[in-house]
C-alpha positions in Angstrom: -69.8 -185.6 74.2 -67.8 -183.3 71.9 -65.9 -186.2 70.5 -69.1 -188.0 69.8 -70.3 -185.1 67.7 -67.1 -184.9 65.7 -67.0 -188.0 63.6 -66.0 -187.4 60.0 -66.3 -191.0 59.0 -69.9 -191.2 60.2 -70.6 -188.0 58.2 -69.1 -189.5 55.1 -71.1 -192.7 55.6 -74.3 -190.7 55.9 -73.6 -188.7 52.7 -72.7 -191.9 50.8 -75.8 -193.7 51.9 -78.2 -190.8 51.2 -77.1 -190.0 47.7 -76.4 -193.6 46.8 -79.7 -195.0 47.9 -81.8 -192.1 46.5 -80.1 -192.3 43.0 -80.2 -196.1 43.1 -84.0 -196.0 43.2 -84.0 -194.2 39.9 -81.6 -196.8 38.4 -83.7 -199.7 39.7 -86.8 -198.2 38.2 -85.1 -197.9 34.8 -83.8 -201.5 35.0 -87.3 -202.8 35.9 -88.9 -200.8 33.1 -86.4 -201.3 30.2 -88.6 -199.2 27.9 -87.2 -196.2 29.6 -83.9 -196.8 27.7 -85.8 -196.2 24.4 -86.8 -192.8 25.5 -83.3 -191.9 26.7 -81.9 -193.2 23.4 -84.3 -191.0 21.5 -83.2 -188.0 23.5 -79.6 -188.8 22.9 -80.2 -189.3 19.2 -82.0 -185.9 19.2 -78.8 -184.2 20.1 -76.7 -186.2 17.7 -75.3 -188.8 20.0 -75.6 -192.6 19.5 -78.8 -194.0 21.2 -76.9 -196.9 22.8 -75.3 -194.4 25.2 -78.6 -194.6 27.0 -77.4 -197.7 28.8 -74.7 -195.6 30.4 -77.3 -194.6 32.9 -76.8 -198.0 34.5 -73.3 -196.8 35.4 -74.5 -193.5 36.9 -77.7 -194.8 38.6 -76.8 -198.4 39.6 -73.1 -199.1 39.6 -72.0 -195.7 40.9 -74.5 -195.7 43.8 -73.7 -199.3 44.8 -70.0 -198.4 44.9 -70.8 -195.4 47.1 -73.2 -197.3 49.4 -70.7 -200.1 50.1 -67.7 -197.9 50.1 -65.7 -199.7 47.4 -64.0 -197.1 45.1 -66.5 -194.6 46.5 -64.7 -191.7 44.7 -65.3 -193.3 41.3 -68.9 -194.0 42.3 -69.3 -190.3 43.2 -67.8 -189.3 39.8 -70.2 -191.7 38.0 -73.2 -190.2 39.9 -72.1 -186.6 39.3 -71.5 -187.3 35.6 -75.0 -188.9 35.4 -76.5 -185.7 36.9 -74.7 -183.5 34.4 -76.1 -185.5 31.5 -79.6 -185.6 33.0 -79.6 -181.8 33.4 -78.3 -181.2 29.9 -80.7 -183.6 28.3 -83.9 -183.0 30.3 -83.7 -180.0 32.6 -81.6 -177.4 30.8 -84.6 -175.0 30.3 -85.1 -175.0 34.0 -81.5 -174.2 34.9 -82.1 -170.6 35.8 -85.7 -170.8 37.0 -87.5 -170.9 40.3 -90.4 -173.1 41.4 -93.7 -171.9 42.8 -92.3 -171.8 46.4 -89.4 -169.6 45.4 -86.8 -172.4 45.4 -84.5 -173.4 42.5 -86.4 -175.5 40.0 -83.5 -178.0 39.9 -82.8 -178.1 43.7 -83.2 -181.9 43.8 -80.9 -182.5 40.8 -78.5 -179.9 42.4 -78.5 -181.8 45.7 -77.8 -185.1 43.9 -75.0 -183.5 41.9 -73.3 -181.8 44.8 -73.7 -184.7 47.2 -72.1 -186.9 44.5 -69.2 -184.4 44.2 -68.8 -184.5 48.0 -68.5 -188.3 47.8 -66.0 -188.0 45.0 -63.8 -185.5 47.0 -64.2 -186.9 50.5 -64.0 -190.6 49.7 -65.5 -193.4 51.7 -64.1 -192.8 55.1 -63.3 -195.7 57.4 -66.8 -197.1 57.5 -66.5 -198.9 54.2 -65.7 -202.2 52.6 -62.5 -200.7 51.2 -61.7 -197.3 52.9 -60.2 -194.6 50.6 
């Protein structure tokens, strides 16, 4: 029984699937509604960056999650997702960084979970339950 409860590769698979699938939903929504890239481009232009960088969200919310889900270059996928979350916080959620919500939790707990889970994938790698184990 003890050996059954100690399975690092299964733990890595669970983290990869959870963060990958949940972030992928955001990416699919943006791809289905391409007008969202215009809004992202405007936000980027507002901080002095070229608006075409908005399409970089496809890397962080589609390509990176797919890499993590299937376990092909999962560490790079984790890096792409973590980088995406840093940009999202800087562009959209920066005023909430040090605030709490009505229930007393951190206002950015969801974004924080995505970021730290993506970092975990980046540092842990895919494990053996992957198309190409790290």
